[in-house]
C-alpha positions in Angstrom: -16.9 11.4 8.2 -17.4 8.2 6.2 -19.0 5.3 8.0 -17.1 2.2 9.0 -18.3 -1.0 7.5 -16.1 -3.4 9.4 -18.7 -3.8 12.2 -21.2 -5.3 9.8 -19.0 -8.4 9.3 -17.9 -11.3 11.6 -14.2 -12.0 11.7 -14.8 -15.0 9.4 -16.6 -12.9 6.9 -13.9 -10.3 7.0 -11.3 -13.0 6.3 -13.4 -14.3 3.4 -13.8 -10.8 2.0 -10.1 -10.1 2.5 -9.0 -13.2 0.6 -11.6 -12.4 -2.2 -10.3 -8.8 -2.6 -6.7 -9.9 -2.4 -7.4 -12.3 -5.3 -9.1 -9.5 -7.2 -6.1 -7.2 -6.6 -3.6 -9.8 -7.8 -5.8 -10.4 -10.9 -5.8 -6.8 -12.0 -4.2 -6.0 -15.4 -1.6 -3.9 -13.7 -0.3 -6.9 -11.7 -0.7 -9.5 -14.4 1.1 -7.3 -17.0 4.0 -6.5 -14.7 3.2 -2.8 -14.8 4.5 -2.3 -11.3 8.1 -2.9 -12.4 8.9 0.7 -11.5 12.3 2.3 -11.8 13.8 5.7 -11.0 17.3 6.5 -12.2 19.2 9.7 -11.6 22.4 10.3 -13.5 25.0 12.9 -12.4 27.7 13.9 -14.8 30.3 16.6 -13.9 29.5 19.9 -15.5 26.2 18.7 -17.0 22.6 18.8 -15.9 21.0 16.0 -13.9 19.4 13.4 -16.1 16.4 11.4 -14.8 14.6 8.4 -16.0 11.3 7.1 -14.5 9.4 4.0 -15.4 5.9 3.9 -13.9 2.7 2.0 -14.5 0.4 3.5 -17.2 -2.0 5.9 -15.6 -5.1 3.9 -16.6 -3.7 0.7 -15.2 -2.7 2.4 -12.0 -6.2 4.0 -11.5 -7.9 0.6 -12.2 -5.6 -1.1 -9.7 -6.2 1.6 -7.0 -10.0 0.9 -7.1 -9.4 -2.4 -5.3 -6.2 -1.5 -3.5 -7.5 1.5 -1.6 -9.9 -0.8 0.3 -6.9 -2.4 2.0 -5.5 1.0 3.2 -8.8 2.7 4.2 -9.4 2.3 7.9 -13.2 2.3 7.4 -13.2 -0.8 5.2 -13.7 -4.3 6.5 -10.5 -5.4 4.7 -8.2 -2.7 6.2 -4.8 -4.5 6.5 -4.2 -3.3 10.1 -7.5 -4.6 11.3 -7.2 -7.9 9.5 -3.7 -8.4 10.9 -5.0 -7.7 14.4 -7.9 -10.1 14.1 -5.5 -12.7 12.7 -3.2 -12.2 15.6 -6.0 -12.6 18.1 -7.6 -15.6 16.4 -4.6 -17.6 15.2 -4.0 -20.9 17.0 -0.4 -21.3 15.9 2.6 -19.8 17.6 4.6 -20.3 14.4 2.2 -18.4 12.2 1.7 -15.8 14.9 5.5 -15.3 14.9 5.6 -14.8 11.2 2.6 -12.5 11.4 4.3 -10.5 14.2 7.4 -10.1 12.0 5.3 -9.0 9.0 3.4 -6.5 11.1 6.6 -5.0 12.3 8.0 -4.7 8.8 4.8 -3.1 7.6 4.9 -0.5 10.4 8.5 0.3 9.5 7.6 0.4 5.8 4.9 3.0 6.5 7.4 5.2 8.3 10.3 4.9 5.8 11.3 3.0 2.7 14.3 2.6 0.4 13.9 6.2 -0.8 13.8 8.9 1.9 12.3 12.2 0.7 12.6 15.4 2.7 10.8 18.5 1.4 11.4 21.8 3.2 12.8 19.9 6.2 9.6 17.8 6.4 10.1 14.0 5.9 7.5 12.6 3.6 6.9 9.0 4.8 5.6 6.4 2.4 2.3 6.3 4.3 2.0 10.1 3.9 2.9 9.9 0.2 0.2 7.3 -0.4 -2.3 9.4 1.5 -1.4 12.5 -0.6 -2.0 10.7 -3.9 -5.1 8.7 -2.9 -6.8 11.6 -1.1 -5.4 14.5 -3.0 -5.5 13.2 -6.6 -7.1 9.8 -7.3 -10.2 9.4 -5.1 -10.9 12.5 -3.1 -10.6 16.2 -3.5 -8.7 17.0 -0.3 -7.6 20.5 -1.2 -4.7 20.6 1.3 -3.3 17.4 0.0 -3.7 18.3 -3.6 -2.0 21.6 -3.0 0.9 19.9 -1.2 1.4 17.8 -4.4 1.1 20.9 -6.6 3.7 22.8 -4.6 6.4 20.2 -5.3 9.0 21.1 -7.8 9.6 18.7 -10.6 12.3 16.7 -8.8 10.4 16.6 -5.5 7.3 15.5 -7.4 9.2 12.7 -9.1 10.8 11.5 -5.9 7.6 11.7 -3.9 5.7 9.9 -6.6 8.2 7.0 -6.5 7.9 6.8 -2.7 4.1 6.4 -3.3 4.5 3.8 -6.0 7.1 1.8 -4.0 4.8 1.9 -1.0 1.9 0.5 -3.1 4.2 -2.5 -4.0 5.1 -3.0 -0.4 1.5 -2.8 0.7 0.5 -5.3 -2.0 3.1 -7.7 -0.8 1.8 -7.4 2.7 -1.8 -7.9 1.5 -0.6 -11.0 -0.4 1.1 -12.3 2.8 -1.9 -11.8 5.0 -4.2 -13.5 2.4 -1.8 -16.5 2.4 -1.7 -16.7 6.2 -5.5 -16.7 6.3 -5.8 -19.4 3.6 -3.1 -21.7 5.1 -4.3 -21.2 8.7 -7.9 -22.1 7.7 -6.8 -25.1 5.7 -4.9 -26.4 8.7 -7.7 -25.6 11.1 -5.8 -22.9 12.9 -8.2 -20.1 12.1 -11.9 -19.9 11.8 
């Protein structure tokens, strides 16, 4: 089991690091170039085969982006979004910002369970959080055999749909990271957060 690094930082240091990493994430080539303008199109024509069109980020841009991104979704990291949101909730001295944070946290939890594209494979719902976990731990950063095999078992259409669930969830997560970073910056500027 990997060690957790969050305990090595005070909440203020975690906020500083979160804002720094969020800025790094938004400065990646993938974000600056608009590479996350993803699209999935399925065309059905009577008596013809299904036609698909998929627009995704270039693999090199995606891999580079994920180097920073994964810190926000790894529960052992000091910038893990769920921990940062909890610390903000506890430390914020503004009911208005806490209300906005509460709404964003609810939307994030809902987004982790289901997004605009619902994929069911062999009667098993693949949530956005699970899709992201499969790709991060089964393909990009770790060699989790069970997760890699689950990706490999997908037929071409299932693979395409599951991959778009993953990509869409990255966009949703990045928006949440951006929001949390802005809350931290604004609240500190207004003296509502240490």
